[in-house]
N, C-alpha and C positions, 0 to 999 in steps of 0.2 A: 516235798519235804515240809513238814509242819514247823512253823516258827515258835520257839519257846520264849516267853516273855518273863523277865526277871526284874525285880526292883530292890533287892537287898543283896549284900555280899553273900549271905548264906544260900540264897536262891541261885546266884550265879555259880558258886562252887558246886552246888548240887547238880546243876545242869551240865557242868563240865564232867563231873564224876559219872553221870548217867550217859555220857557221850552223845548229848544232844548236838545235832549237826548245825542247827540254825538258831542262834541265840540273839535276842534283842533286849538291850538294857533300857529301862525307863527310869529317868531321873538321875540322881547323883548317888553313887556308891562310894562311901568313904571308909577308910580303915581297911583297905583291901590288902591281902597278902599277894605276893607275886603269883601269877597264874600261867599255866601252859595250856595252849589250845591243842587238843588232839588233832591228828591229821584229818583234813577235810572240814574242819569247823569254821563257820562264819560267825563273827561277833560284830554286832551293829548297834549304834545308838548309845545315848547316855554319856555320862561322865564318870570315869573311874579314877579315884584318888588313892595313890599308893604311898606308903611311908618309905619305901625303898625301891627295889626293882619292880618293873611293871609286867608287861605281857611278853611271854615267850612263844614264838611261833614254831611249829614243827614242820608240817608239809601241807601244801594245798590249802592254806588258810586264807581267809578274807577278813580284813578290818574295814568297816564302812561307817561313815557318819558318826565317829566316836571321838571323844576327847579323853586323853590319858594324861594324868598329872602325876609326876614323880618329882623328888628333889632334883634340881638341875644337874647335879653330878652323876645321877643314876641313868640306867638304860630304861627308857620308857617302853620301847619295843625292841626285842632282840630275837634270837633264833637258836634252836637246838642244832647241834652238829652231829647228831646220832645217825642221821640218814639223809637221803637226798631231799631237797626242798620242795620238789614239785613246783607249783606256781604260788608264790606268796603275793597277795594282792592287797593294796591299801588305797582306798578311795575316800577322799574328804576326811582325812584324819588330822587331828590337832593334838600336839603333845607339849608337855613341859618335860624335858629330858630327851636324851639321845635316841635316834633310830639307828640301830647297829645290826647290820646283817653281815655275818662273817662266814666265809666258806673255809672250813677246816675239818679236821677229824674225818668222819665217815661221809661227809657231803662230797659228792662228785658231780652232781648235776642239779639244775634248778633254774628258776626264773624269778625275777622280782619286777612287779608291775605296780607303779605308783601313779595315781592321777588325783592331784589335790592333796598336798601335805603342808602343814604349817607347824614348824618347831618354834615355839615362842621363847623358850629359854633352854640353854644347855651349857654345861661347863665341862670341857674335855681336857682341861689342863692336867688332870691327874692320871690320864691314861698312860700306862707304861708302854703299850704296843704302838710304835710309830714307824712309818717307813723312813728309810735313810737313803739319801742320794745327793750327789753334787755338794757334799760337805755339810748337809743340814738334815735334821729330823723335821718331820711335818706333823703337826697336831691333827688328831682325828676331827671329823666333822659332825655337826648336828645330825645330818644324814650321812651315814657311812655305809657303803657297800664295798666290801673288801674281800677279795679272793686270796687267801693266804696259803693256799695249797701249794706244796712243792711240785706237784705233778703238772706239767704244762698241758696235759690232755684234759684237765678239769676246767670246764668252761661254764660260766654262769651268764644267762641272758638278762638284760636289764632294760626297762623302759620307764622313764621318769618324766612326768609332766606336772607343771604347776606347783613347784616346791618353793616355799619361802622359809627363811631361817633368820630369826632375830629381828630387832627393830632398833631405831635410834635410842629409845628409852631402855631397851634390854638387848644389847648386842650379844651374839653367841660368843662364848669364851672358848675359843678354839677356831677350827675351820668351820665353814658353812656347809658346803656340799663336797663330799670326798668319795670318789669312785675309783677303784683300781685293783691291781693284783700285787703279787710279790715282786720285789726288786732287790738287786744287790747293792753293794756300797757305791757303785758308780751310777745308780739310778736306772739301770737297765733291767727289763723284766726277766725273771728267773723261774717262774712257776705258772700257777693258774691264771686264767684270763677272765676279765669281765667284758662281754660284748654288749654294747648299748646301741639300740637303734636311735634313741633320742634322749637327751638330757636337757630338760627345759626348766628354767628357774624363774621365779618371780623376785620379790624383794629379798635381798641377802645383806645383812649387816653383821659384821664381826668385830671383835676386839680380842685378839689372842692373849692379851695380858702378858706378853713377852717383855722382859726388862730391856730398855734401850741399850744398845751396844752388844747384845747377845749375838755371837757369831754363828751359832750352829742350830738354831731353832726357828722355824717359820710356821705360819698358818696361811690358809688360802680361802678367799670368799667362795670361789668355785675352783676345786682342785681335781684335775684328772691325772691320776697316778699312773706310773708305769704299769703295764699289764692291763690297761684299759684300751679297748678298741671301740671307738665311738663314731657313729655315722654323723651325728649332728648334735652340737651343743648350741642352745639358744637361750640367751639371757634376756627375757622379756621385761624384767623389772630391774631397778637400779641395784648395782653391787657396790657396797660401801665398806671400807675397812678403816678402823679407828686407831689401831695400835701399832707398835713397832714390829717390823718384819712381817706385816700382814700383806700378803699379795692379794690383789683383787681377783684376777683371773690367771691361773697357772696351769700350764700343760706339761706333763712329763710322759704322757701316753701317746696313742695314735688317734688322731681326730681328722675326719675328712673335712668337715666344715664347722666353723665356730662363728656365731653371729651374736653381737650384743646390740639390742634395740633400745637400751636405756643407759643413762649415765654410769660411768665407771669412775669411782672416786676413792682415793686413799688419803688419810689424814694423819698418819703416824710416820715416824722416821723409818727409812729403808722399806717403805711400801713400794709396790710396783703395780701399774695399771694392768698390763698384760706381759707375762714372761713365758717364753717357750724354751723348753729343753727337749721336748719330744718330737714327734713327727706330725706335722699339721699341713693339710693341703691348702685350705683357704680360710682366711681370717677376715671378718668384716665387722668393724666396730662402728656402728652407725650413729652413735651419740658421743659427746665429748669424753675424753679421758682427762681427769684433773687430779693432781697430787699436791699435797700441802706440807709434807714433812721434809726434814733434812735427809738427803740421799734418796728421796722417794721419786723413782724414775717413771716415765710414762710407758715405754715399750722397750723390751730387750729381746734380742735373738742372740743368745750366747752359745747354744748348742742345738742339736737336732736338725730338723729340716722344715722349711716353710716355703711353699710355692708362691703364694700370693697373699698380700696383706693390705687392707684398706682401712683408713681411720677417718672419722669426722674431723676432729681436731685434738691436739695434745697440748696441755699447759701444765707446767710444774712451778712451784712457788718456794722451793727450799734450796739451801746451799747443797751442792753436790747432786742435785736432782736433774739428771740428764733427761731430755725429752725423748729422743729415739737413739738407741745404740744397737748397731748391727755388727756382729762379728763372724757371721756365717753367710754362705750364699743365699740370696733371696731374689728370685727373678723379677718380682713386681711389687713395689711398695708405693702406695698412694695415700696422701693425706688431702682431704678435700678442702680444708681450710688451713688455719695457722698451726705452726708449731712454735711455742714460746716457752722460755724459762725466765725466772725472776731471781735466781740465786747466784752465788759465787762458788767458791770451793768448799767442799764439805765431805763428811764421812758417809759411806754407803756400804751395805752388805752385798758382797759379790762372791758367790761360790764358797760360802762358809768363812769368809774373811771380811773384816772391816777395813775398807780402803778409802783413799782420798780421790775424789772425782771433782771435775769442774761441771758446772751446770750447762753443758753444751746442749744446744737445741737439737741438732741432728749430727750424729757421729757414725761414720762408717770406719770401723777399726781395720787394722791390717788383718787380712784373712776374710774380711767381709767383701762380698761381691754383689752389687745390685745391678740387675739387668735394666730396670727402669726405676728411677726415683722421681716421683711427681708430687709436688707440693702446690696446692691450689692457690694459696695466698702467701703470707710472709713466713720467713724463718727469722725469729727475733729473740734476742737476749737483752735483759736490762741489768744484769748483775755485773760486778767488776771483775776484771781479769779472767774473762771467759771467752769462748769462741762460739759463734753462732752456727757455722757449718764446718764440719771436720771430715775430710775425705782422705783417709790414710790407706784404705783398701781401693777397690775399683768400682766405678759406676759406668755402665755402658751408655746410658741416656739419662740426661737430667732436664727436668721441666719444672721451673719455678714460676708460678703465676704472679707472685708478688715480688718483694725485695728480701735481701739478706741483710739484716740490721743488727748491729752490736751497739747498744746505747750506753753501756757502762764504762766506767773509767778503765783505761788500758785494756779494753776488750776489742777483739778482732772479728771482722765479719766472716772470713773464711781462711782455713788452713787446708791446703791440699798438697799432694805430691806433685812433682813436676809433670808427670804424665796426666794427672787429673785436672790440672789448672785450665786447659782449654775448654773444659766443660762449662766454665763460668763465663765464657765469652758472651757478651750480650745480656748477662744477668745484672740487674741493678743492685749494687751493694753500697753500704754506708757504715762507717765506724767513726763517728765524730771525735771520739777521744782515744782511738786506737788505730789499727792498721786495717786496710780494706782487704788485701789478699796477701797471705804469707805462704811461700812455697817451702815445704819441709822435706827432709830426706825420705826416700822411698821406704826405708825400714823403720821409720819412726813409730 
């Protein structure tokens, strides 16, 4: 197949009209109208600058070594829904504007393969289509692969490697990476599926721009939506969220293994380091989780299933910012180092409602059941009127390598049910200005 070289908008439009299958852009093409790649077309090289929408893919298209600039609120790369996608491939693509692959209309089959993608800017706050579940809507992502088909037999295969979105200087206004299918009001899948062998991210920085106190809207740095079935999520770069209700890592789908190899940080109110509502087999956060906003929690298991979770360390710095909160069964929970909180009582977003929480370091709620809870170092709080360790559910085996410390005024080291109290035999606890161990009613 002969490669056609173009260096002006007119030449590119002519090559597309002539159905050239292999097109290379040389230089910068400015003032471009939106273009649609015919089936089987490869577009490589150069920089394309659009005043509105950018490139529309049809079927079996390839984008390689190309930079596509659109206004941040526009779609830089989208797709037609007139027929099946074939295999859509993006290698070493850089965009200003969203990558949006939607499965709807006449699309029933296809695959998306991405290796090397950087979305430098995108603003998704104006998108009307948002999934809803667990009391909240979710903002679309800088990279969004969304199977919206009603038919559960419609399956799209996805493989994503080396994707970055946003920066400290220019965070994504919305979610970062968004992959999933259709869900109902309860957050459960109700239609088509996205099956992903791997979802691998580099640096992700977002600020959803959600007003503080909003009860029913969130964004996610890396968001696996209901209707996604993912073999492996790997966060090789740091994931940072800057705004209110910005979750760093959020799972509503089905994931076999999720690993984060770089720091996970939230800086706005009601952010969360990792939150699970879906079905997750194994979670391994190998770098620290740290949160800085009011009500910004470290790790939550409120719904779904999780077999094994391991963390490096968790630290929160705001009022109402719980370190770990478990309300469902979890056979194995390990933190290799400390779990610490530095706040008191404050407001946090929980299932679509703003509620008051204490900045408890480790909390096992009624209904939570831990087979093994292992903390390698200290469980520590420094805020006033909080509890360092709260066991209102059940824990079969407790292993704390350090101490349980409550350093604030009127703060207690541990609150447990009568049945759970013997777990703390031999554990070093201290609460210089509060109580060391408080036994509470089983139904508390």
